[in-house]
C-alpha positions in Angstrom: -39.7 26.1 -86.2 -41.6 24.4 -83.4 -43.1 26.3 -80.3 -42.4 23.0 -78.1 -39.9 20.3 -79.2 -39.7 17.0 -77.1 -36.0 15.2 -77.4 -35.4 11.7 -77.3 -38.5 10.3 -75.7 -40.0 6.8 -75.4 -43.3 7.2 -77.8 -46.3 5.2 -76.4 -48.6 6.4 -78.9 -51.8 5.4 -77.8 -52.6 3.0 -80.6 -51.1 -0.2 -78.5 -48.4 -0.4 -80.9 -45.0 -1.1 -79.8 -42.9 2.2 -77.7 -40.1 3.2 -79.8 -37.1 6.3 -79.6 -39.0 9.6 -81.2 -38.7 13.1 -80.8 -42.2 15.4 -81.2 -42.7 18.6 -82.4 -45.6 21.2 -81.3 -46.8 24.0 -83.5 -49.5 25.9 -82.0 -51.8 23.4 -80.7 -51.0 20.8 -83.3 -48.3 18.1 -83.1 -46.4 19.2 -86.2 -43.2 16.4 -86.5 -43.1 12.9 -84.5 -40.3 10.7 -85.3 -36.2 12.0 -85.5 -36.1 15.6 -86.3 -32.9 17.0 -87.6 -30.6 18.6 -84.5 -30.8 21.7 -86.3 -34.4 22.2 -85.6 -35.2 25.4 -83.7 -38.0 25.6 -81.2 -39.2 27.9 -78.4 -38.9 25.6 -75.6 -37.1 22.3 -76.2 -37.5 19.4 -73.5 -35.1 16.4 -73.1 -37.3 13.3 -72.5 -34.5 10.8 -72.3 -35.9 7.7 -70.3 -39.1 9.2 -70.2 -42.5 8.2 -71.7 -44.2 10.8 -73.9 -48.0 9.4 -74.8 -51.4 11.2 -75.6 -52.9 13.1 -72.8 -55.5 10.4 -70.7 -59.2 10.6 -71.4 -61.0 10.0 -68.3 -64.1 8.1 -69.8 -65.8 8.1 -66.5 -66.1 11.6 -64.2 -68.5 13.2 -62.4 -66.7 16.7 -62.9 -69.6 18.4 -64.3 -70.1 21.1 -61.7 -66.5 21.0 -59.9 -64.9 22.1 -62.8 -67.5 25.1 -62.9 -66.6 26.1 -59.3 -62.5 25.5 -60.0 -61.8 25.3 -64.1 -58.1 24.0 -63.0 -59.0 20.4 -62.3 -55.7 20.0 -60.3 -56.5 16.5 -59.0 -56.6 15.0 -62.8 -54.1 17.6 -64.6 -51.6 16.3 -62.2 -52.4 12.8 -63.5 -51.8 13.8 -66.9 -55.5 13.6 -67.3 -56.3 16.5 -70.9 -60.2 15.2 -71.2 -62.9 14.7 -68.6 -66.2 13.2 -70.5 -68.8 14.3 -67.8 -72.5 13.5 -67.5 -71.8 9.8 -66.1 -74.3 7.9 -64.3 -77.3 9.7 -65.2 -76.1 13.2 -63.8 -75.5 15.9 -66.7 -75.7 19.5 -65.8 -78.6 19.9 -68.8 -80.9 20.1 -69.9 -82.4 22.4 -67.2 -86.0 22.9 -66.3 -85.9 26.1 -64.4 -89.2 25.4 -62.7 -87.6 22.7 -61.3 -84.5 24.3 -60.6 -84.1 23.1 -56.7 -85.1 19.5 -57.8 -82.0 19.8 -60.1 -79.6 21.2 -57.7 -80.4 18.0 -55.3 -80.0 15.8 -58.0 -76.7 16.8 -59.2 -75.5 17.3 -55.4 -75.6 13.4 -55.3 -72.0 13.2 -57.6 -70.8 16.7 -58.1 -70.5 20.2 -56.6 -73.7 21.7 -55.1 -74.1 24.6 -57.5 -77.4 25.9 -59.0 -77.4 25.9 -62.8 -78.0 28.9 -64.4 -78.4 28.0 -68.2 -80.9 25.4 -69.7 -79.3 23.7 -72.5 -75.6 22.2 -73.3 -75.0 25.4 -75.3 -75.2 27.4 -72.0 -73.6 24.9 -70.1 -70.4 24.7 -72.4 -70.4 28.8 -72.1 -70.5 28.7 -68.3 -67.6 26.2 -68.4 -65.5 28.4 -71.0 -66.3 31.7 -69.2 -65.2 30.4 -65.9 -61.8 28.8 -67.9 -60.7 25.5 -68.2 -57.4 24.1 -67.9 -58.5 20.5 -69.5 -61.0 19.7 -72.1 -65.0 18.6 -71.1 -66.3 15.7 -73.2 -70.4 16.1 -71.9 -73.2 13.2 -72.2 -76.5 13.8 -71.4 -77.8 12.2 -68.4 -81.3 10.4 -68.2 -81.5 11.4 -64.7 -81.1 14.9 -65.7 -83.6 14.5 -68.3 -86.4 12.9 -66.0 -85.9 15.7 -63.6 -86.4 18.5 -66.6 -89.7 16.4 -67.8 -91.3 15.1 -64.8 -89.4 15.8 -61.4 -88.3 13.1 -59.2 -91.4 10.9 -59.3 -91.5 7.1 -59.0 -94.0 5.8 -61.7 -93.4 5.5 -65.6 -93.9 8.9 -67.6 -96.7 9.7 -69.5 -96.4 9.6 -73.5 -95.8 13.6 -73.3 -93.5 13.4 -70.8 -91.4 10.9 -72.8 -91.8 12.6 -75.5 -89.9 15.8 -73.9 -87.2 13.2 -72.7 -86.3 12.5 -76.2 -86.8 15.9 -77.6 -84.2 17.0 -75.1 -81.8 14.2 -75.6 -82.1 15.0 -79.9 -81.3 18.4 -79.0 -78.6 17.4 -76.6 -77.2 15.2 -79.5 -77.7 18.4 -81.9 -75.5 20.7 -79.7 -72.8 18.2 -79.7 -73.3 15.8 -77.1 -71.4 12.4 -77.4 -74.2 10.0 -75.9 -76.3 9.7 -73.1 -76.0 8.0 -69.4 -78.2 6.1 -67.0 -77.7 5.8 -63.4 -80.0 2.7 -62.5 -79.3 2.5 -59.1 -79.8 5.9 -58.8 -83.0 8.4 -58.0 -84.9 9.3 -60.2 -83.0 7.1 -63.3 -83.5 3.9 -61.5 -87.5 4.9 -61.5 -87.4 4.0 -65.2 -88.0 0.5 -66.8 -86.6 -1.4 -69.7 -89.3 0.2 -72.4 -88.3 3.6 -71.4 -84.3 3.0 -71.4 -85.1 1.5 -75.1 -87.1 4.5 -76.5 -83.9 6.7 -75.4 -81.4 4.1 -76.5 -83.2 3.8 -79.8 -82.5 7.9 -80.4 -78.8 7.5 -79.8 -78.9 4.4 -82.3 -79.7 6.3 -85.2 -77.2 8.9 -84.3 -74.6 6.7 -83.7 -74.1 8.1 -80.1 -73.0 6.3 -77.1 -75.0 4.5 -74.4 -72.8 4.5 -71.2 -75.0 2.6 -68.6 -74.6 2.3 -64.7 -76.4 -0.7 -64.4 -78.9 -2.2 -61.9 -79.2 -5.8 -60.7 -80.5 -8.2 -62.4 -83.4 -10.8 -61.8 -81.2 -13.3 -63.4 -78.2 -13.7 -60.7 -76.1 -15.0 -63.0 -76.5 -12.7 -65.9 -76.7 -9.6 -63.2 -76.6 -6.2 -64.2 -74.7 -6.7 -67.9 -77.9 -8.5 -68.7 -79.9 -5.5 -69.4 -77.3 -3.5 -70.7 -76.7 -6.5 -73.4 -80.3 -6.7 -73.7 -80.5 -3.1 -75.0 -77.5 -3.2 -77.3 -79.1 -6.5 -79.0 -82.6 -4.6 -79.4 -82.0 -1.1 -80.4 -78.3 -1.6 -81.8 -76.7 1.4 -79.5 -73.1 1.0 -78.7 -72.9 0.2 -75.0 -70.5 1.3 -72.3 -70.7 -0.6 -69.1 -69.7 2.1 -66.4 -67.3 0.8 -63.4 -67.5 -2.7 -63.9 -67.4 -4.2 -60.3 -68.7 -7.1 -58.3 -70.4 -5.6 -55.1 -72.1 -8.7 -53.9 -69.9 -10.5 -51.4 -71.4 -14.1 -52.3 -69.9 -13.2 -56.1 -66.6 -12.0 -55.2 -64.1 -13.2 -57.1 -65.9 -14.4 -60.0 -65.1 -12.0 -62.5 -64.0 -14.5 -65.1 -68.0 -16.0 -65.6 -68.7 -11.9 -65.6 -66.4 -11.7 -68.6 -67.8 -14.6 -70.2 -71.1 -12.3 -70.5 -69.0 -9.9 -72.5 -67.7 -12.0 -74.8 -70.6 -14.1 -75.6 -72.3 -10.5 -76.2 -69.8 -9.4 -78.8 -69.8 -12.5 -80.3 -73.7 -12.1 -81.0 -72.9 -8.6 -82.7 -73.4 -6.3 -79.9 -71.2 -3.6 -79.6 -70.4 -3.7 -75.8 -67.4 -2.6 -73.8 -66.5 -1.3 -69.9 -64.9 0.9 -68.0 -63.1 -0.1 -64.7 -61.0 2.3 -62.2 -57.9 0.2 -60.5 -59.3 0.3 -56.8 -60.9 -2.2 -54.5 -63.9 0.3 -53.1 -66.7 2.4 -54.7 -67.6 5.8 -53.5 -71.2 7.3 -53.8 -73.7 9.7 -51.6 -75.4 7.6 -48.6 -78.8 8.5 -49.8 -78.2 6.0 -52.7 -78.6 3.1 -50.6 -81.7 3.9 -49.1 -84.7 1.8 -50.6 -85.8 3.8 -53.6 -89.3 4.4 -52.4 -88.0 6.8 -49.9 -85.8 8.8 -52.1 -89.0 9.8 -54.5 -89.1 13.7 -54.6 -86.2 14.7 -53.4 -84.4 15.5 -49.9 -86.9 17.2 -48.5 -89.8 15.1 -49.4 -87.8 12.3 -48.1 -87.3 14.1 -45.0 -91.1 14.9 -44.8 -91.8 11.3 -44.8 -89.3 9.9 -42.6 -90.9 12.3 -40.2 -93.8 9.7 -39.9 -93.2 7.1 -37.6 -94.8 4.1 -39.6 -93.3 5.2 -42.7 -89.8 5.5 -40.7 -90.6 1.8 -39.3 -91.2 0.8 -42.8 -87.8 2.3 -44.2 -85.8 0.9 -41.2 -87.3 -2.8 -41.9 -87.0 -2.4 -45.8 -83.1 -1.3 -45.3 -82.5 -4.8 -43.2 -83.4 -6.7 -46.6 -80.4 -4.9 -48.3 -79.7 -2.9 -50.8 -79.4 -3.1 -54.7 -81.4 -6.4 -54.6 -80.3 -7.7 -51.3 -76.8 -6.7 -50.7 -76.1 -7.1 -47.2 -75.6 -3.5 -45.0 -71.7 -4.3 -43.5 -71.5 -1.2 -41.6 -68.0 -1.6 -41.3 -67.1 -1.2 -44.8 -69.4 1.8 -45.0 -66.9 4.8 -44.4 -67.5 8.9 -44.5 -65.7 10.5 -47.2 -67.4 13.6 -47.2 -69.8 16.1 -45.3 -70.2 19.3 -45.3 -69.4 20.1 -42.0 -66.8 17.4 -41.7 -68.4 15.2 -39.2 -67.4 11.8 -39.1 -64.9 12.0 -42.3 -62.6 8.6 -42.2 -64.9 6.9 -39.8 -67.3 3.6 -40.6 -71.4 3.8 -39.9 -70.4 1.1 -37.4 -67.9 3.2 -35.7 -70.5 6.3 -35.6 -73.5 4.2 -34.5 -71.6 2.8 -31.7 -69.9 5.9 -30.6 -73.7 7.3 -30.5 -75.3 4.1 -28.9 -77.6 3.6 -31.8 -79.0 1.1 -34.3 -76.9 1.4 -37.3 -79.9 1.4 -39.6 -81.3 4.3 -37.8 -77.7 6.2 -37.5 -77.6 5.9 -41.6 -81.2 7.5 -41.7 -80.3 10.4 -39.2 -77.2 10.8 -41.5 -79.5 11.2 -44.8 -81.8 13.1 -43.0 -79.1 15.7 -42.0 -76.8 16.3 -45.1 -79.5 14.8 -48.0 -77.6 13.9 -50.9 -74.2 15.8 -49.5 -73.0 12.6 -47.2 -70.5 10.8 -49.4 -69.4 7.3 -48.5 -66.3 5.0 -49.4 -67.8 1.4 -50.0 -64.9 -1.7 -49.6 -67.2 -3.9 -50.9 -64.8 -5.1 -53.8 -61.7 -7.6 -54.1 -58.5 -7.0 -55.9 -58.2 -10.3 -57.6 -61.6 -8.7 -59.5 -60.0 -5.5 -60.4 -57.2 -7.1 -62.0 -59.4 -9.6 -63.9 -61.4 -6.5 -65.3 -58.6 -4.5 -65.9 -56.6 -6.6 -68.1 -59.5 -7.9 -70.2 -59.4 -6.4 -73.8 -62.7 -4.8 -73.5 -61.4 -2.7 -70.9 -60.8 1.1 -70.9 -59.8 3.1 -67.6 -62.5 5.7 -65.9 -61.7 7.4 -62.6 -65.7 7.5 -61.5 -63.6 10.5 -59.7 -64.2 14.4 -60.1 -61.4 17.3 -60.8 -61.0 19.0 -57.7 -58.4 21.0 -56.1 -56.0 19.0 -53.9 -56.6 21.0 -50.8 -60.1 18.9 -49.3 -60.2 20.2 -45.7 -63.6 19.2 -45.2 -63.4 15.7 -46.9 -61.4 12.8 -47.7 -62.5 11.5 -50.9 -62.0 8.2 -52.8 -58.6 8.5 -53.8 -59.6 8.0 -57.5 -59.9 11.4 -57.7 -56.2 11.9 -57.3 -54.3 8.5 -58.6 -56.1 6.5 -61.0 -53.9 6.7 -63.9 -50.5 7.1 -62.1 -52.1 4.0 -60.2 -52.5 1.8 -63.3 -49.3 2.7 -64.5 -47.2 2.1 -61.4 -49.3 -1.0 -59.7 -50.3 -2.7 -62.7 -48.1 -1.9 -65.4 -44.7 -2.0 -63.5 -45.3 -3.7 -60.4 -47.7 -6.7 -60.9 -47.6 -6.7 -64.6 -51.3 -7.3 -65.2 -50.8 -4.8 -68.4 -48.2 -3.6 -70.9 -47.0 -0.2 -70.8 -48.3 0.3 -74.6 -51.8 -1.4 -74.0 -52.4 0.6 -70.8 -51.9 3.6 -72.3 -54.0 2.9 -75.0 -57.3 2.1 -72.8 -56.3 5.7 -71.4 -56.3 7.6 -74.1 -56.5 6.2 -78.0 -59.3 3.4 -77.2 -61.5 6.1 -75.1 -60.9 8.2 -78.3 -62.3 5.8 -80.9 -65.2 4.9 -78.9 -66.5 8.6 -78.5 -65.7 9.6 -81.9 -62.4 12.2 -80.6 -60.6 11.7 -84.2 -58.5 14.8 -83.0 -57.2 13.2 -79.9 -56.3 9.8 -78.3 -52.8 9.3 -80.6 -49.6 10.8 -81.3 -49.3 11.8 -84.9 -48.8 14.5 -86.8 -51.7 16.8 -87.3 -53.8 15.5 -84.1 -54.0 18.2 -81.0 -51.0 18.4 -78.7 -52.7 17.5 -75.9 -49.6 15.0 -74.2 -47.9 13.6 -71.3 -44.4 12.8 -70.4 -44.2 10.4 -67.5 -40.8 8.4 -65.7 -42.2 5.0 -65.7 -39.8 3.8 -63.3 -41.3 6.5 -61.1 -44.7 6.9 -61.9 -47.0 6.0 -59.2 -50.0 7.2 -57.4 -49.4 8.3 -53.3 -53.2 8.9 -52.1 -54.5 6.3 -50.1 -58.1 5.9 -48.3 -59.0 8.5 -45.7 -55.9 10.5 -46.5 -55.0 14.0 -47.3 -54.8 14.0 -50.9 -51.5 14.6 -52.4 -50.1 14.5 -56.3 -48.9 11.8 -57.5 -45.1 11.4 -58.6 -43.5 10.4 -61.8 -46.1 12.5 -63.9 -43.2 15.2 -65.4 -45.3 17.5 -67.9 -48.9 17.5 -68.9 -49.6 19.5 -72.1 -52.8 20.6 -73.3 -53.6 22.1 -76.6 -50.0 22.8 -77.3 -49.3 24.6 -73.8 -47.2 23.2 -71.2 -49.8 23.2 -67.9 -47.9 21.2 -65.7 -44.1 21.2 -65.6 -41.9 19.8 -62.6 -45.4 19.4 -60.8 -45.9 23.3 -60.9 -49.4 23.8 -62.3 -49.8 26.8 -65.0 -52.8 29.5 -64.7 -53.3 29.1 -68.2 -56.3 28.0 -69.6 -56.4 26.4 -73.3 -59.2 23.6 -72.4 -62.7 23.7 -74.4 -65.7 22.2 -74.0 -65.5 19.4 -77.2 -68.7 18.5 -79.4 -69.1 15.6 -81.2 -69.2 16.0 -84.6 
């Protein structure tokens, strides 16, 4: 007797093994049987999966849903893609630990990547309780964030920490790991994580290495252009022994576009020398972030209000404008037609480029950029078309790649925004565009990169593969029709071909209809 029984599925189990025909029975929140289940077996609900693929629920290893799921626990944009677990706390932005005396700085910091919600907790335990009290449709696997650790210990100051401040960061990180965090992330082009030197990050990485926890790094440009941003991540892994996840691998510098094979050689060389490193990637040729991230780091010191006050001085403003002309992230040129507004609190400029907006206003585009940052602070989001399809294909097809959206779990209805389509279509896009249409990946390998391999890397032993006794997080999709439907600057829409999504044995999506049940929970590292 099963609660849920799938008949005649094409099983892709998340390990990379060849697909096979199988029935899958679910009892409670667990997979009870996989294989040929006798025709006489009974179930409360039986679903015919003939011609459909059944696989593990997708684990989005790189997200920024930390506070968006607190605002709305459904996570509709991800759930409809088949995502059953969100890994939050990436790029140095985590919702814990919180220093109450610096709450305004924490809120300003987190607004760069997630919902502008003010935390009312101080640690992972409190954050998890807040999420679960709200009710979660999908699971959350939290990372600690270096930027948040730094804000809690020393605010948004552009300097090295004192011994006492670094000691607090270490203690707070150890406390987060004690409470079940899966590791720590950095955001080394984001303030204040970008203010840290190599030695500060190494001290925290040693903590992770001792605890066999993951280090996920949003890197920064390196002085050695050939090694680029990968070099520091490799050096940290080699020095400390920490397992390294290189976040959203991409080439943003126009002078280096279409050199992905050379970048991948660095990963292969690192692995051969004993560094445990892999990378996540999303299937789009554009990125997205807060506009403020691209200002000179010294302009951003102290948070948004300090920035506004600083720019009110004409001499300081002139210096900021001069420094912007030198490029961002180590000299990448400002191509204003490639910066497109995706979100503003009042909807200003949505789906229009900085070039268009500055021309319409008769303004210098550098000055227009500063004015937008002053007006909206970290809440002005942009999409940057600074990548190539060739590099995306090259990175996705590599054995060390896993898939992460770098997007948020949000409602489909977005009246004042046109977010990056990765929020709504990452996983169906991999299956439709890069498996079925372009054959960059086999179906089995794509599913492995979106389920079994992220679970292995995180240490999620009970999830990520379809095996008896595992948690029943499952997806059923049509391999002939699955695809994303939301494009850049378009009104968000659900993907097609994702037919059934199961979280902990509960059917949360069936035929495009989202259930009101909330079986998700905050997962903890053992």
